[in-house]
C-alpha positions in Angstrom: 0.0 0.0 0.0 1.6 3.2 -1.2 0.2 6.7 -0.6 -0.1 8.5 -4.0 -2.4 10.8 -5.9 -3.0 9.2 -9.3 -5.4 11.2 -11.4 -8.2 8.8 -12.4 -9.0 10.8 -15.5 -5.4 11.0 -16.9 -3.9 8.0 -15.0 -1.0 10.4 -14.2 0.9 9.9 -10.9 0.7 13.4 -9.5 2.5 13.0 -6.2 3.7 10.2 -3.9 4.0 10.4 -0.2 6.4 8.4 2.1 5.0 6.3 5.0 5.1 7.7 8.4 8.0 6.7 10.6 7.8 5.1 14.0 9.1 8.4 15.5 6.3 10.4 13.8 3.7 8.0 15.2 5.0 8.2 18.7 5.3 12.0 18.5 1.7 12.3 17.3 0.5 10.1 20.2 2.5 12.2 22.7 1.3 15.5 21.3 -2.3 14.4 21.1 -2.3 13.1 24.7 -0.8 16.3 26.0 -3.4 18.3 24.2 -6.2 16.1 25.7 -5.0 17.1 29.2 -4.9 20.8 28.2 -8.4 20.6 26.7 -9.9 19.4 29.9 -9.3 22.9 31.3 -10.3 24.8 28.2 -13.8 26.4 27.9 -15.8 24.8 25.1 -16.6 28.3 23.8 -13.0 28.7 22.8 -13.0 25.6 20.7 -16.3 26.7 19.2 -14.7 29.9 18.0 -11.8 27.9 16.4 -14.3 25.6 14.7 -16.1 28.6 13.2 -12.7 29.7 11.9 -12.2 26.2 10.4 -15.5 26.7 8.5 -14.3 30.1 7.3 -10.9 28.8 6.1 -12.6 25.9 4.2 -14.7 28.4 2.3 -11.7 30.7 1.8 -9.7 27.8 0.2 -12.7 26.1 -1.4 -11.4 26.2 -5.0 -8.1 24.7 -4.1 -9.7 22.0 -1.9 -12.2 21.1 -4.6 -9.7 20.8 -7.3 -7.4 18.6 -5.2 -10.3 16.3 -4.3 -11.2 15.8 -7.9 -7.6 15.1 -9.0 -7.2 12.7 -6.0 -10.3 10.5 -6.6 -12.0 11.7 -9.8 -15.4 13.1 -8.7 -17.1 15.9 -10.6 -15.7 19.3 -9.6 -19.1 20.6 -8.7 -19.6 17.6 -6.4 -16.2 18.4 -4.8 -17.2 22.0 -4.3 -20.4 20.8 -2.6 -18.5 18.6 -0.3 -16.3 21.4 0.8 -19.3 23.6 1.6 -21.0 20.7 3.5 -17.9 20.4 5.6 -18.1 24.1 6.5 -21.8 23.7 7.3 -20.9 20.8 9.7 -18.2 22.8 11.4 -20.5 25.8 11.9 -23.3 23.6 13.3 -21.1 21.9 15.9 -19.6 25.3 16.8 -23.1 26.6 17.4 -24.6 23.6 19.2 -21.7 21.6 20.6 -21.6 23.3 24.0 -25.3 23.0 24.5 -25.1 19.3 23.8 -22.5 18.9 26.4 -24.6 20.6 29.1 -24.8 18.4 32.3 -28.0 16.4 32.5 -29.8 16.4 35.9 -31.3 13.1 37.1 -34.3 12.7 39.3 -33.1 10.4 42.1 -33.9 9.4 45.7 -30.3 9.9 46.5 -29.5 12.8 48.8 -28.3 15.8 46.8 -28.1 16.7 43.2 -27.2 14.1 40.6 -25.9 15.1 37.2 -24.2 13.4 34.2 -21.3 15.4 32.9 -19.9 14.9 29.4 -16.2 15.2 28.9 -13.4 14.2 26.6 -11.8 10.7 26.9 -8.6 11.0 25.0 -7.1 10.7 21.5 -9.3 9.2 18.8 -7.9 7.2 15.9 -9.7 8.0 12.6 -9.5 5.6 9.7 -11.3 7.1 6.7 -12.0 6.2 3.0 -11.5 8.0 -0.3 -15.0 8.6 -1.6 -15.6 11.8 0.3 -12.1 12.8 1.3 -13.1 15.9 3.4 -16.6 15.1 4.5 -15.5 11.7 6.0 -12.9 13.5 8.1 -15.3 16.3 9.2 -18.0 13.9 10.4 -15.6 12.8 13.1 -13.5 15.9 13.5 -16.1 18.5 14.3 -17.9 16.7 17.1 -14.7 15.4 18.7 -12.9 18.7 18.4 -15.7 20.5 20.3 -15.7 17.8 23.0 -11.9 18.1 23.4 -10.7 14.8 21.9 -7.5 15.2 19.8 -7.4 13.0 16.6 -4.9 11.1 14.5 -6.0 10.5 10.9 -5.1 7.6 8.7 -6.7 8.4 5.4 -7.0 6.3 2.2 -3.9 5.6 0.2 -5.3 7.3 -2.9 -6.4 10.6 -1.3 -3.3 11.7 0.5 -3.3 15.3 -0.9 -6.8 15.9 0.3 -6.0 14.5 3.7 -3.0 16.8 4.1 -4.8 19.9 2.8 -7.6 19.3 5.3 -5.2 19.1 8.3 -3.4 22.2 7.0 -6.7 24.1 7.0 -7.3 23.1 10.6 -3.9 24.3 11.7 -4.3 27.6 9.7 -7.7 28.1 11.5 -5.8 28.3 14.8 -6.5 24.8 16.2 -3.8 23.8 18.8 -1.1 21.4 17.6 -2.3 17.9 18.0 -6.0 18.6 17.3 -5.8 16.7 14.0 -2.6 15.0 12.9 -2.5 13.3 9.5 -0.1 10.4 9.2 0.5 8.1 6.2 0.3 4.9 8.3 0.7 1.3 7.3 -2.0 -1.1 8.5 0.4 -2.5 11.1 1.0 1.0 12.4 -2.8 1.5 12.7 -3.0 -1.6 14.9 0.0 -0.3 16.9 -1.7 3.0 17.5 -5.0 1.3 18.6 -3.1 -0.8 21.1 -1.5 2.3 22.6 -3.2 3.4 25.9 -3.2 7.0 24.8 -5.8 6.1 22.1 -9.2 5.9 23.7 -11.5 5.7 20.7 -11.5 4.4 17.1 -13.7 5.7 14.3 -13.7 3.9 10.9 -15.7 4.5 7.7 -14.9 1.9 5.1 -15.3 -1.6 3.9 -16.6 -4.6 5.9 -13.1 -6.1 5.6 -11.4 -3.0 7.0 -14.0 -2.7 9.7 -13.5 -6.2 10.8 -9.8 -5.7 11.2 -9.9 -2.4 13.0 -12.9 -3.4 15.2 -11.0 -6.6 16.1 -8.0 -4.6 17.2 -10.1 -2.1 19.1 -12.1 -4.8 20.8 -9.0 -6.8 21.8 -7.8 -3.7 23.5 -11.1 -2.7 25.0 -11.3 0.6 23.0 -14.7 2.0 22.2 -15.3 2.2 18.4 -17.8 3.2 15.8 -18.1 1.5 12.4 -19.6 3.1 9.3 -19.4 0.3 6.7 -21.1 -0.6 3.3 -24.6 -0.7 2.2 -27.0 -2.1 -0.4 -29.6 0.6 0.0 -33.1 -0.2 -1.3 -35.0 2.3 -3.3 -38.6 1.2 -3.0 -41.2 2.5 -5.5 -44.8 1.9 -4.5 -47.6 1.6 -7.1 -49.1 5.1 -6.5 -45.8 7.0 -6.5 -45.3 10.1 -8.6 -43.1 8.6 -11.4 -41.7 11.8 -12.7 -40.3 12.5 -9.2 -39.2 8.9 -8.9 -37.2 8.8 -12.1 -35.7 12.2 -11.6 -34.4 11.2 -8.2 -33.5 7.5 -9.0 -30.7 8.2 -11.6 -29.2 10.9 -9.3 -29.3 8.5 -6.3 -27.3 5.9 -8.3 -24.9 8.0 -10.2 -23.9 10.7 -7.7 -20.2 10.4 -7.1 -20.2 7.8 -9.9 -22.2 5.5 -7.6 -19.3 5.3 -5.1 -21.3 6.1 -2.0 -22.2 3.8 0.9 -25.7 5.3 0.9 -26.2 5.1 -2.9 -29.5 3.5 -3.9 -28.2 0.2 -5.3 -31.3 -2.0 -5.4 -34.4 -0.5 -7.0 -37.5 -2.5 -5.8 -40.4 -1.5 -8.0 -44.1 -2.4 -8.0 -45.2 -4.3 -11.0 -47.7 -1.7 -12.3 -44.9 0.9 -12.7 -42.0 -1.4 -13.3 -41.7 -1.0 -17.1 -42.1 2.8 -16.8 -39.4 2.9 -14.2 -36.9 0.9 -16.2 -37.5 2.9 -19.4 -37.2 6.2 -17.5 -33.9 5.1 -15.8 -32.5 3.9 -19.2 -33.3 7.3 -20.6 -31.6 9.2 -17.8 -28.5 7.0 -17.9 -28.2 7.5 -21.6 -27.9 11.2 -21.2 -24.8 11.4 -19.0 -21.7 12.8 -20.6 -18.3 11.2 -19.6 -15.3 13.3 -19.6 -12.8 15.5 -17.6 -14.4 15.8 -14.1 -12.9 19.4 -14.0 -15.0 20.3 -17.0 -18.4 21.7 -16.0 -20.0 20.0 -19.1 -19.1 16.5 -17.8 -21.8 14.6 -16.0 -20.1 11.2 -15.6 -16.8 11.1 -13.8 -14.3 8.2 -13.8 -14.2 5.8 -11.0 -11.6 6.4 -8.3 -9.0 4.0 -9.6 -8.4 1.0 -12.0 -8.6 -1.6 -9.2 -12.2 -0.4 -8.3 -13.3 -0.4 -12.0 -11.9 -3.9 -12.6 -13.6 -5.2 -9.4 -17.0 -3.8 -10.5 -16.6 -5.2 -14.0 -16.0 -8.7 -12.6 -19.1 -8.4 -10.4 -21.2 -7.4 -13.4 -19.7 -10.3 -15.4 -20.4 -12.8 -12.6 -24.0 -11.5 -12.3 -24.6 -12.0 -16.0 -23.1 -15.4 -15.9 -25.5 -16.3 -13.1 -28.6 -15.2 -15.1 -28.9 -11.4 -14.8 -30.1 -9.5 -17.8 -28.4 -6.3 -19.0 -31.1 -3.9 -20.1 -28.7 -0.9 -20.5 -24.9 -0.3 -20.4 -22.0 -2.6 -19.7 -20.1 -1.3 -22.7 -16.6 0.3 -22.8 -16.2 4.0 -22.8 -13.5 5.2 -25.2 -11.6 7.5 -22.8 -8.3 6.9 -21.0 -9.6 7.4 -17.5 -11.3 4.8 -15.3 -14.8 5.1 -16.7 -17.6 2.6 -16.3 -20.7 3.0 -18.3 -23.9 3.3 -16.2 -25.5 -0.2 -16.3 -28.9 -1.6 -15.4 -29.3 -5.2 -14.4 -32.6 -7.1 -14.0 -33.7 -10.7 -13.4 -31.4 -11.2 -10.4 -32.5 -14.2 -8.3 -31.3 -15.2 -4.8 -28.6 -17.5 -6.3 -27.0 -14.7 -8.1 -23.9 -13.2 -6.3 -25.3 -9.7 -7.2 -28.2 -10.4 -4.9 -26.1 -10.0 -1.8 -23.0 -8.1 -2.9 -22.5 -4.4 -2.8 -21.6 -2.9 -6.2 -19.7 0.2 -5.5 -20.1 2.0 -8.8 -22.7 3.0 -11.4 -24.7 -0.2 -11.6 -28.4 -0.4 -10.8 -30.1 -3.7 -9.9 -33.8 -3.5 -10.6 -36.4 -5.9 -9.0 -40.1 -6.3 -9.8 -42.4 -7.0 -6.9 -46.1 -7.6 -6.7 -47.0 -6.3 -3.2 -45.8 -4.0 -0.5 -45.1 -7.0 1.7 -42.8 -8.5 -1.0 -41.1 -5.1 -1.4 -40.4 -4.9 2.3 -39.2 -8.5 2.5 -36.8 -8.0 -0.4 -35.5 -4.7 1.0 -34.6 -6.5 4.2 -33.2 -9.6 2.6 -29.6 -8.6 2.5 -26.7 -8.5 5.0 -26.5 -4.7 5.2 -28.7 -2.0 6.7 -27.4 1.5 6.1 -30.0 3.7 4.3 -32.9 3.6 2.0 -35.5 5.6 0.0 -39.3 5.0 -0.3 -41.5 6.7 -2.8 -45.2 6.6 -2.2 -48.2 8.6 -3.3 -48.9 9.4 0.3 -45.9 10.4 2.5 -47.5 9.1 5.7 -48.0 5.7 4.2 -44.5 5.9 2.8 -43.2 6.5 6.3 -45.2 3.4 7.5 -43.4 1.3 4.9 -40.0 3.0 5.8 -40.4 2.1 9.4 -40.5 -1.6 8.4 -37.2 -1.4 6.6 -34.1 -2.6 8.6 -31.8 0.3 8.1 -30.4 3.2 10.1 -31.9 5.9 7.8 -34.8 6.1 5.4 -35.9 9.1 3.3 -39.5 9.2 2.0 -40.2 10.9 -1.4 -36.8 12.5 -1.5 -33.1 12.2 -2.2 -31.0 11.0 0.8 -29.1 13.9 2.3 -26.4 14.3 5.0 -26.6 17.2 7.3 -24.9 17.8 10.7 -28.1 17.7 12.7 -29.1 14.3 11.3 -27.5 11.1 12.8 -25.7 9.0 10.2 -25.2 5.2 10.6 -26.6 1.7 10.1 -27.3 -1.7 11.4 -26.3 -5.3 10.5 -23.1 -5.4 8.4 -23.4 -1.7 7.8 -21.8 -1.1 11.2 -22.8 0.4 14.5 -22.7 3.7 16.2 -23.8 7.1 14.8 -21.9 10.0 13.5 -23.1 13.7 13.4 -26.0 15.1 15.4 -26.0 15.1 19.2 -25.6 11.3 19.0 -22.3 11.6 17.1 -21.0 14.2 19.6 -21.5 11.7 22.4 -19.6 8.9 20.6 -16.4 9.3 22.6 -17.3 11.1 25.8 -17.0 10.1 29.4 -20.6 10.3 30.7 -19.5 10.9 34.3 -22.0 10.8 37.2 -21.5 13.4 39.8 -23.8 13.5 42.9 -23.3 16.5 45.2 -24.8 17.4 48.6 -24.0 19.7 51.5 -25.0 17.1 54.1 -24.8 13.3 53.9 -27.9 11.3 54.8 -27.0 8.0 56.3 -30.6 6.8 56.0 -30.4 7.0 52.3 -30.3 4.0 50.0 -26.9 3.3 48.4 -26.3 0.4 46.2 -29.4 -1.4 47.4 -28.2 -1.3 51.0 -29.5 1.1 53.7 -26.5 3.0 54.9 -27.4 2.6 58.6 -27.3 -1.2 58.1 -23.6 -1.1 57.3 -21.7 -2.6 60.2 -19.1 -0.4 61.8 -15.7 -1.4 63.0 -15.3 -2.1 66.7 
């Protein structure tokens, strides 16, 4: 695993980065741990002001950041620009609301005195983040933990090193203390070494099931709290009375945004029989209109995939699906451009014996299923090992929400595109992971929820631990 920016459109090696040394890792752990101790005495309002400045610096450097992101992993420039702005929005939200979320909670209790739960930092958090949203994935962990007072060490993806370094440079430029966020080009063995170090008190990973298993295993072995944001095979359920103009307009975007390389992309389209043909034809029409090309060109609407390895893996999955009986109703043809392009593809007739039925396809491939009842739609939506997000389209939003509540995922959007905002918790169930990022839940991911009970006068007749205090024998 080498850290390098390789432009997915030109295949050019732009820049390579050396691995972090053992000395650099130990220095980061030392610096982060020292900052954790300092942060315990720092008012939250001071960190909030710095976090607002991080948002301002992101906007100030937006053009540079967006371009670097596109060159790193290939997404459309306008999508990169949107990602930078979303990061600024997240930083501002936690700066505005973080201190309120940390307010001590009073507890009604029969104990003498006043009982409160105080929320405080626990220590350095190890972040392991993926390439598909190079800035947003960092910010989802950084903003809430920075406001809490947890320093962070970042191990980013091997193919987005330039984005990782730029983000951490922005944090430093905004006035964050040294150690707030340290980017290191770590090997997998070094990640395990860091997790095993007692100065690391939390581990946050967004990535593949394979990566999550390895990192969660190391964290569990060392009794470190961790959150896992993993893959998804998100269902897009279309009920028979849905507004099909809205459905089709959202469906192609939900599959092709970021070239389909999104954990929460709609990957399985589950469509009622009475609107199935209309849906397939509409999706084919939308897919046929995308324009592949330079992702830095505003006229381009289909970007390359992030690297050759990902493209080859997706092609093998499609080939295996076809060999097992899937039908190609659109796509699966080469694109005559030098970059890592994959033609948007629609597969149908996928049965339970087909590997495509239970494998996540991380690219512009839509699997479309025909169902004959809502019960069948719900059963199919839940019949997969993942449970991250989903979309339901229905003629009546309230009924759509009733269907959504029966889908086994962490998030479902009714009659709309799935969005990610700082006030909304993000996460899934089953093999999609556990824990939540963003919102007040995400801010509490790595805090010490410390009980403090205070009184001016002890009451020995009170109940403590199930035992009346006056029943405790005294020494003679």
